[in-house]
C-alpha positions in Angstrom: 12.5 -21.8 13.0 9.7 -23.8 11.3 6.4 -22.0 11.2 3.4 -23.8 12.9 0.1 -24.0 11.1 -1.2 -21.1 13.3 1.6 -18.7 12.2 2.1 -17.2 8.8 4.8 -18.4 6.5 7.5 -15.8 6.0 8.4 -15.2 2.4 12.1 -15.3 1.7 13.3 -13.3 -1.3 14.0 -15.4 -4.3 16.0 -14.5 -7.4 14.3 -14.5 -10.9 16.7 -13.5 -13.7 18.6 -10.5 -12.5 16.0 -8.9 -10.2 15.2 -9.9 -6.6 11.5 -10.2 -6.0 9.3 -11.4 -3.1 8.3 -15.1 -3.3 4.6 -14.1 -3.4 1.9 -16.0 -5.3 1.6 -13.4 -8.1 5.1 -13.0 -9.4 5.0 -11.5 -12.9 6.5 -13.9 -15.4 6.7 -11.6 -18.4 9.1 -8.7 -18.4 7.8 -5.3 -19.6 9.5 -2.9 -21.9 10.0 0.8 -21.0 7.3 1.9 -23.3 4.8 -0.6 -21.8 5.6 0.9 -18.4 4.1 4.2 -19.6 0.6 2.9 -18.6 1.7 2.9 -14.9 2.9 6.5 -15.2 -0.5 7.5 -16.7 -2.5 5.7 -14.1 -0.4 7.1 -11.3 -0.6 10.6 -12.6 -4.4 10.3 -13.0 -4.6 8.8 -9.4 -2.6 11.8 -8.1 -4.9 14.3 -9.9 -7.9 12.6 -8.4 -6.3 12.8 -4.9 -5.7 16.5 -5.4 -9.2 17.3 -6.8 -10.9 15.2 -4.0 -8.8 17.1 -1.4 -7.5 13.8 -0.1 -4.0 15.2 0.2 -5.1 18.2 2.2 -3.5 18.3 5.6 -6.6 20.2 6.8 -9.0 17.4 5.6 -6.8 14.8 7.3 -6.9 16.8 10.6 -10.7 17.2 10.3 -11.0 13.5 10.0 -8.9 12.8 13.1 -10.8 15.5 15.1 -14.1 13.9 13.9 -15.1 17.3 12.4 -15.9 16.1 8.9 -17.2 13.0 7.1 -15.3 13.8 3.9 -12.3 11.5 4.5 -14.3 8.7 6.0 -16.5 8.8 2.9 -13.5 8.6 0.6 -11.9 5.8 2.7 -15.2 3.9 3.0 -15.8 4.1 -0.7 -12.3 2.7 -1.4 -12.9 -0.2 1.0 -16.2 -1.0 -0.7 -14.7 -0.8 -4.2 -11.8 -3.0 -3.0 -14.1 -5.6 -1.5 -16.3 -5.7 -4.6 -13.2 -5.9 -6.8 -11.7 -8.9 -4.9 -15.0 -10.7 -5.0 -15.3 -10.1 -8.8 -11.7 -11.3 -9.3 -12.4 -14.5 -7.3 -15.9 -15.2 -8.9 -14.9 -14.6 -12.5 -11.3 -15.9 -12.3 -9.9 -12.6 -13.7 -6.5 -12.8 -15.2 -3.7 -10.2 -15.4 -3.0 -8.4 -18.6 -0.3 -11.0 -19.3 -2.9 -13.8 -18.9 -1.6 -15.0 -15.6 -4.1 -16.2 -12.9 -4.6 -13.8 -10.0 -4.0 -15.7 -6.7 -5.2 -14.1 -3.5 -3.4 -15.7 -0.6 -5.3 -16.2 2.7 -4.2 -13.8 5.5 -3.5 -14.6 9.1 -4.2 -12.2 11.9 -1.3 -11.2 14.2 -1.2 -9.1 17.3 1.5 -7.0 15.7 -0.9 -5.7 13.1 -2.7 -3.8 15.9 0.5 -2.1 17.0 1.6 -1.5 13.5 -1.8 0.1 12.7 -1.6 2.3 15.8 1.9 3.5 14.8 0.8 4.1 11.2 -2.3 6.1 12.4 -0.2 8.1 14.8 2.3 9.0 12.1 -0.6 9.8 9.7 -2.2 12.1 12.3 1.1 13.9 13.1 2.3 14.4 9.6 -1.0 14.7 7.7 0.2 12.2 5.2 -0.1 8.5 4.5 1.8 6.7 1.7 -0.9 7.1 -1.0 -1.2 10.9 -0.9 2.5 11.4 0.0 3.7 11.6 -3.6 0.7 13.7 -4.7 1.5 16.2 -1.9 5.2 16.4 -3.0 4.0 16.7 -6.7 1.7 19.5 -5.6 4.6 21.5 -4.2 4.4 20.6 -0.5 8.1 19.8 -0.4 8.3 19.6 3.4 6.5 16.3 3.0 9.8 14.9 1.6 10.8 14.6 5.3 7.8 12.3 5.8 8.8 10.3 2.7 12.3 9.9 4.0 11.0 8.9 7.4 8.6 6.3 5.8 11.5 4.8 3.8 13.7 4.8 6.9 10.9 3.1 9.0 10.4 0.5 6.3 14.1 -0.2 6.2 14.3 -0.5 10.0 11.3 -3.0 10.0 13.0 -5.1 7.3 16.3 -5.0 9.3 14.7 -6.1 12.6 11.9 -8.2 11.2 13.3 -11.6 12.2 13.8 -10.4 15.8 10.3 -8.9 16.1 7.3 -10.9 17.5 4.9 -11.7 14.7 
């Protein structure tokens, strides 16, 4: 099926060297050594500590947000949205490059009706489990091992979407 100008182009996986990657605009060209990957571990660990200290991983804080009892989570999410918007504008305005010197390309996005349904399903799962993908790993790392069920469910849901993607209305 050839996409019309109003529909998005579906990215087919392509093979670069031995790894399969998405055919997205920002495919890293340079491979990284194991030692250079350490920076991602440090940033991820720091991010998790910030989540714990800001109580973003707290099931009670998430429930407060969904019951409209507290502004805490809305403030954290709103701050993240503002930082993200500012960052994208700065990347575009100053033509920021990656650490490997590659140009950052931000592809235009097309709205689809399925995004509404996906957002509702995501929000329902977030409200029921008290976890979304960001804090999920910080919750497990903090000792809330029952959240592993949520992680397994998220992976299963992602796999199911990938399996049925071509048959779903987009």
